[in-house]
C-alpha positions in Angstrom: -26.4 -4.0 -15.1 -26.3 -7.1 -17.2 -24.8 -9.6 -14.8 -23.7 -13.0 -16.2 -26.5 -15.5 -16.1 -24.4 -18.1 -14.4 -23.5 -15.6 -11.7 -27.2 -14.8 -11.1 -28.2 -18.5 -10.9 -25.3 -19.3 -8.5 -26.1 -16.6 -6.0 -29.8 -17.1 -6.1 -29.1 -20.7 -5.0 -26.6 -19.6 -2.4 -28.4 -16.6 -0.9 -32.0 -17.8 -1.2 -34.4 -15.0 0.2 -31.4 -12.6 0.4 -30.6 -12.9 -3.3 -33.0 -10.1 -4.5 -31.4 -7.5 -2.2 -27.9 -8.7 -3.2 -28.6 -8.5 -6.9 -30.4 -5.2 -6.6 -27.3 -3.7 -5.0 -25.5 -3.9 -8.3 -27.8 -1.2 -9.7 -26.8 1.3 -7.0 -24.0 3.7 -7.1 -20.5 2.6 -6.1 -19.0 4.6 -3.2 -15.6 6.2 -3.2 -13.3 6.7 -0.3 -9.9 7.9 0.8 -7.5 7.5 3.7 -5.6 10.3 5.5 -1.9 9.9 5.8 -1.3 10.0 9.6 2.3 11.2 9.1 1.1 14.5 7.6 0.4 17.6 9.7 -2.0 20.6 9.3 -4.3 18.9 6.8 -7.2 21.0 5.5 -10.5 20.6 7.5 -12.3 19.5 4.3 -10.6 16.2 4.5 -11.9 15.3 7.9 -15.4 16.8 7.4 -16.7 14.0 5.3 -18.3 10.9 6.9 -15.8 8.4 8.4 -15.5 4.8 7.4 -16.7 2.9 10.6 -13.9 0.4 10.8 -11.0 2.5 9.7 -9.5 5.4 11.9 -8.0 7.2 8.8 -10.8 6.4 6.3 -13.5 8.7 4.9 -16.1 8.5 2.3 -15.6 11.0 -0.5 -13.6 11.6 -3.7 -10.1 13.1 -3.9 -8.9 14.4 -7.3 -5.7 13.0 -8.6 -4.3 16.4 -9.8 -4.6 18.1 -6.4 -2.1 19.2 -3.8 -3.4 16.7 -1.2 -3.0 13.8 -3.6 0.4 14.8 -5.1 1.9 15.4 -1.6 0.8 12.1 -0.3 -1.5 13.6 2.3 -4.3 11.3 1.2 -4.7 8.0 -0.7 -7.8 7.2 -2.7 -9.1 3.7 -1.7 -12.5 2.0 -2.0 -14.1 1.8 1.5 -14.4 -2.0 1.7 -10.7 -2.4 0.8 -9.8 -0.4 3.9 -11.2 -3.3 6.0 -8.2 -5.5 5.0 -5.5 -3.2 6.4 -7.6 -2.4 9.4 -7.9 -6.1 10.1 -4.1 -6.6 9.7 -3.3 -3.6 11.9 0.4 -4.3 12.4 2.1 -2.9 15.5 5.0 -0.5 15.2 8.3 -2.4 14.9 6.8 -5.5 13.3 8.1 -7.2 10.2 5.3 -7.2 7.6 4.9 -8.7 4.1 2.4 -7.5 1.5 2.7 -10.4 -1.0 0.4 -9.3 -3.9 0.8 -5.6 -3.4 0.1 -3.5 -6.5 -1.1 -0.8 -6.9 -0.2 -0.1 -3.3 -3.4 0.8 -1.4 -3.0 -1.9 1.2 0.8 -1.4 1.4 0.4 2.3 2.2 -2.3 1.4 4.7 0.0 -1.1 6.5 2.7 1.6 6.5 0.4 3.9 8.4 0.1 1.4 11.2 3.9 0.8 11.3 4.5 4.6 11.7 7.9 4.5 10.0 9.3 1.7 12.1 9.9 -2.0 11.6 10.1 -3.5 8.1 7.6 -3.5 5.3 8.4 -5.9 2.4 6.0 -5.2 -0.4 6.0 -7.5 -3.5 4.5 -7.5 -6.9 5.2 -10.2 -9.5 4.2 -8.2 -12.5 7.0 -5.9 -13.7 4.7 -3.1 -15.0 2.6 -3.1 -11.9 5.5 -3.0 -9.6 6.5 0.4 -11.0 3.0 1.7 -10.1 3.5 0.2 -6.6 6.8 2.0 -6.2 5.3 5.3 -7.2 2.5 5.0 -4.7 4.9 3.9 -1.9 7.1 6.9 -2.8 4.2 9.4 -2.8 2.9 8.2 0.6 6.3 8.9 2.1 6.9 5.3 3.3 10.3 5.2 4.9 10.8 1.5 5.9 9.7 -0.4 2.7 11.7 -2.8 0.5 10.0 -3.4 -2.9 10.4 -6.8 -4.5 9.4 -8.1 -7.9 9.2 -11.9 -7.4 6.9 -14.9 -7.3 5.9 -16.4 -3.9 7.9 -19.6 -4.5 11.1 -17.6 -4.8 10.4 -15.6 -1.7 9.4 -18.4 0.7 12.9 -19.9 1.0 14.3 -16.5 1.8 11.7 -15.5 4.4 10.8 -18.8 6.0 9.3 -18.3 9.5 10.1 -14.6 9.2 7.2 -12.2 9.3 4.9 -11.1 12.1 2.2 -10.4 9.6 1.7 -11.5 6.0 -1.0 -10.0 3.9 -2.3 -12.0 0.9 -4.7 -9.9 -1.1 -5.1 -12.7 -3.5 -5.7 -12.3 -7.3 -9.3 -13.4 -7.6 -12.3 -13.5 -10.0 -13.3 -10.0 -9.0 -17.0 -10.5 -8.5 -17.0 -7.9 -5.7 -15.9 -5.2 -8.2 -18.6 -5.7 -10.8 -20.4 -2.6 -9.7 -17.3 -0.5 -9.7 -15.6 -2.0 -12.7 -18.2 -3.6 -15.0 -15.4 -4.7 -17.4 -14.5 -7.4 -14.8 -17.7 -9.3 -15.9 -16.2 -9.7 -19.4 -13.7 -12.4 -18.3 -15.8 -13.9 -15.5 -17.0 -17.5 -15.8 -17.6 -20.5 -13.5 -14.4 -22.0 -14.8 -12.5 -18.8 -14.2 -13.5 -19.0 -10.5 -11.9 -22.5 -10.3 -8.8 -21.2 -12.0 -8.5 -18.5 -9.5 -9.0 -20.9 -6.6 -6.2 -23.1 -7.9 -3.8 -20.2 -8.2 -4.8 -19.0 -4.7 -3.9 -22.4 -3.2 -0.5 -22.2 -4.8 0.1 -18.7 -3.4 -1.1 -19.7 0.1 1.1 -22.8 0.2 4.2 -20.5 -0.1 2.8 -17.5 1.9 2.1 -19.6 5.0 5.7 -20.7 5.1 6.8 -17.1 5.7 4.7 -16.5 8.8 6.8 -16.9 12.0 5.5 -19.0 14.9 2.9 -16.9 16.7 2.5 -14.6 13.6 -0.6 -14.0 11.5 -1.6 -14.2 7.9 -4.5 -12.0 6.6 -6.2 -13.4 3.5 -8.5 -11.2 1.4 -10.3 -11.3 -1.9 -12.7 -9.0 -3.7 -15.0 -11.8 -4.7 -18.1 -13.5 -3.3 -17.1 -16.9 -4.6 -17.1 -19.5 -1.8 -14.5 -21.5 -3.8 -12.1 -18.6 -3.2 -13.2 -17.6 0.2 -14.7 -20.0 2.8 -13.6 -23.1 0.9 -10.1 -21.7 0.7 -10.0 -21.3 4.5 -11.4 -24.8 5.0 -8.6 -26.1 2.8 -6.0 -24.2 4.9 -7.3 -25.5 8.2 -7.3 -29.1 6.9 -3.8 -29.0 5.3 -1.9 -26.7 7.7 -2.7 -27.7 11.2 -0.4 -25.1 12.7 -2.8 -22.4 11.7 -6.2 -21.5 13.2 -8.7 -18.8 12.3 -9.0 -16.0 14.8 -12.2 -13.8 15.2 -12.4 -10.5 13.2 -14.2 -7.5 14.7 -17.2 -6.8 12.5 -18.8 -3.3 12.4 -20.5 -1.1 9.9 -22.5 -4.0 8.3 -19.6 -6.4 8.0 -21.0 -9.9 8.7 -19.7 -13.4 9.5 -18.5 -15.7 6.7 -20.8 -18.6 5.7 -19.5 -22.0 7.0 -22.4 -23.7 5.1 -20.7 -22.5 1.8 -17.7 -24.8 2.6 -17.5 -27.9 4.8 -19.7 -26.6 7.6 -16.8 -26.0 10.1 -18.2 -23.3 12.5 -14.7 -21.8 12.8 -15.2 -20.4 9.3 -17.7 -17.9 10.7 -14.7 -16.1 12.3 -13.8 -14.7 8.9 -15.7 -11.7 7.5 -17.9 -11.0 4.5 -18.6 -7.5 3.1 -21.7 -7.5 1.0 -22.8 -4.4 -0.9 -26.5 -4.8 0.1 -25.5 -4.9 3.8 -22.8 -2.2 4.1 -21.4 0.9 2.3 -18.8 -0.6 0.0 -18.0 -3.2 -2.6 -17.7 -7.0 -2.1 -14.8 -8.4 0.0 -13.8 -11.4 2.0 -11.3 -11.2 4.8 -9.9 -13.9 7.1 -7.2 -13.8 9.8 -5.1 -16.9 10.4 -2.7 -17.3 13.3 0.2 -19.7 13.5 0.8 -21.7 16.7 3.6 -20.3 18.9 6.8 -22.3 18.9 10.6 -22.1 18.6 10.9 -23.3 15.0 12.1 -20.0 13.5 14.7 -20.3 10.7 18.1 -18.6 10.9 18.4 -15.8 8.4 21.7 -14.4 7.2 21.9 -10.6 7.2 21.2 -8.9 3.9 24.0 -7.6 1.7 22.3 -5.1 -0.5 24.1 -2.7 -2.8 27.6 -1.3 -2.0 29.0 0.8 0.8 29.5 4.5 0.2 32.9 5.7 -0.9 34.5 8.4 1.3 33.6 11.0 -1.3 30.0 9.9 -1.5 29.6 9.9 2.2 31.1 13.4 2.3 28.6 14.6 -0.3 25.6 13.0 1.4 26.6 14.4 4.9 27.1 17.8 3.5 23.6 17.8 1.9 22.0 16.3 5.0 23.6 18.8 7.4 22.9 21.8 5.1 19.2 21.0 4.6 18.7 19.3 8.0 17.1 16.0 6.9 17.1 12.9 9.0 20.1 10.8 9.3 19.8 7.1 8.3 21.9 4.4 9.9 22.2 2.0 7.0 23.1 3.5 3.6 24.0 1.7 0.4 24.5 2.6 -3.2 23.2 0.8 -6.3 25.3 2.2 -9.1 25.0 6.0 -8.6 21.8 5.8 -6.5 21.7 6.2 -2.7 19.2 4.2 -0.5 18.5 4.0 3.2 18.0 0.2 3.9 15.8 -1.0 6.7 17.5 -3.0 9.4 17.2 -6.7 9.9 16.7 -7.9 6.3 17.7 -11.4 5.4 20.0 -12.0 2.5 18.1 -11.0 -0.7 20.7 -12.0 -3.3 18.2 -14.6 -4.8 15.4 -12.0 -5.0 14.6 -9.5 -7.6 14.9 -6.3 -5.6 13.1 -3.4 -7.3 13.8 -0.9 -4.5 16.1 -1.8 -1.5 14.8 0.9 0.7 14.0 4.6 0.7 15.5 6.4 -2.3 17.6 9.3 -1.0 19.1 10.6 -4.2 21.7 10.4 -6.9 25.4 11.1 -6.9 26.4 13.3 -9.8 29.9 14.6 -10.5 31.1 16.4 -7.4 27.5 16.8 -6.1 24.5 15.1 -4.6 21.0 15.5 -6.0 18.2 14.6 -3.5 15.3 12.3 -4.6 11.6 13.0 -4.8 11.0 10.1 -2.4 13.2 11.7 0.3 11.2 14.9 0.0 7.9 13.2 0.5 9.3 11.1 3.4 10.6 14.2 5.2 8.7 16.1 7.9 8.8 19.8 7.3 8.7 20.4 11.0 12.1 18.8 11.4 13.9 20.0 8.2 16.0 23.1 8.6 15.8 24.5 5.0 12.1 24.7 4.1 10.7 27.0 1.4 6.9 27.6 1.5 5.4 28.2 -2.0 2.0 29.4 -3.1 -0.6 27.4 -4.8 0.2 29.1 -8.2 3.9 28.3 -7.7 2.9 24.7 -6.9 0.9 24.4 -10.1 4.0 25.6 -12.0 6.2 23.2 -10.1 4.2 20.0 -10.9 4.1 21.1 -14.5 7.9 21.1 -14.6 8.4 24.9 -14.6 10.9 27.0 -12.7 9.6 30.1 -10.8 11.2 33.2 -9.3 11.1 34.6 -5.8 10.8 38.2 -4.8 13.0 37.7 -1.8 15.2 34.7 -2.3 17.0 32.9 0.6 20.6 31.8 0.4 21.4 29.4 -2.5 21.1 25.7 -2.1 18.6 22.9 -1.7 15.2 23.4 0.0 12.3 21.2 0.9 9.4 22.9 -0.9 6.1 22.9 0.9 2.6 24.1 -0.1 -0.1 24.4 2.5 2.3 22.8 5.0 2.7 19.7 2.8 6.0 18.5 1.3 5.9 18.5 -2.5 9.6 18.0 -3.6 13.1 19.5 -3.4 14.0 22.7 -5.3 17.3 24.3 -5.7 17.5 28.1 -5.2 20.0 29.8 -7.6 19.7 33.6 -7.4 16.0 34.4 -7.4 15.1 31.2 -9.3 13.9 27.9 -7.9 15.1 25.2 -10.3 12.6 22.4 -10.9 13.4 18.8 -10.0 9.9 17.4 -10.1 10.2 14.0 -11.8 9.5 14.3 -15.5 7.4 11.2 -15.6 5.0 12.5 -12.9 4.4 16.0 -14.2 0.9 17.2 -14.9 -1.3 20.2 -15.6 -3.7 21.5 -13.0 -6.9 22.9 -14.3 -9.4 25.0 -12.4 -11.8 22.1 -12.2 -9.1 19.9 -10.7 -8.0 22.3 -7.9 -10.3 21.0 -5.2 -9.3 19.1 -2.0 -12.2 16.7 -1.9 
């Protein structure tokens, strides 16, 4: 690999005798990984047979195809092994309020959701309009029930969520040095000046992010770069300028090592942060730090959110008729946005000044005299608790994701059914006669080839 000359010179100076092993690691093969969705039941044994990532209970080394049942149903999420260390470090508790500030494409958001177990509140934000659509698709596919998706800049969010979150995750936009092996194109825009530009932007992001941590709460900061300017020096800057925050130790296993205080101002507290080097562990380059705010009683008062509109009497009747017929979960807080129905998490502050991309779990669409359930609701439903479930074959699933209808030899009564394949939810279908009408989203349809049809 033709690493930039300035990069080689910089890390030879920083790493000394360790530099040869570090630079040689860029010539080795990048490892792939995936996380199992803990909300899914009866997963194939192939998924758990591969080696486990040492610091992540749901993480495994291996490759999952994108056009497979396990991927489409949200049973797994492909994620680089080192990136899993970030969510494992955050590890929010059920019921907590959590913010993923720089969230696209959604790997860390879905990881945080696994820890929350469908409880609490997960606010996931992405400033880029195109990338927030990808984030929403991944949140939807993973069956996340308690997420609100925003499309805003940190300075717009901090006044709304001052002193609010138990956990804030800042997976900061960075110079991407840790991804050179996996994504060589990242080298094309790297330079010493670019590192400084990234550090400036990170300080701006952190200034706003720290305001949103409640007293006693935590902020987890991560990058996929080796640059001290974006890592140890960033944490040294926080400790000097935000005295309410301190670094707390991170458990380091599987080759994860202490951060390097000598790469900043020498403060020994910086060693509490973590470095993931590809020559020391199985994964790409990352930096992770956990900051904790001092306890206190300075929390701001937040007005209750007013998202969307209440249901009309006719809309409530249509929804309740569907919910009772199919046997899906009831949701306490329902709102409509135009003709779309959402279940909104409890406890949100007023978001009228925010760009709300999704106010909660998308339940479906009100059409003339009928309700049409959403794909997101299907993947957030547990087949073990839904009454009307229709199990389909692998061949029928292939037709389904391609957008085709299929027929049944012995059809149940007409109506909506949660379709499952190999015990995994794949969408809602409507049985009319012997035909299952296809409602798989047009923008997500794909063709499964024989070479794709593998679990791992």
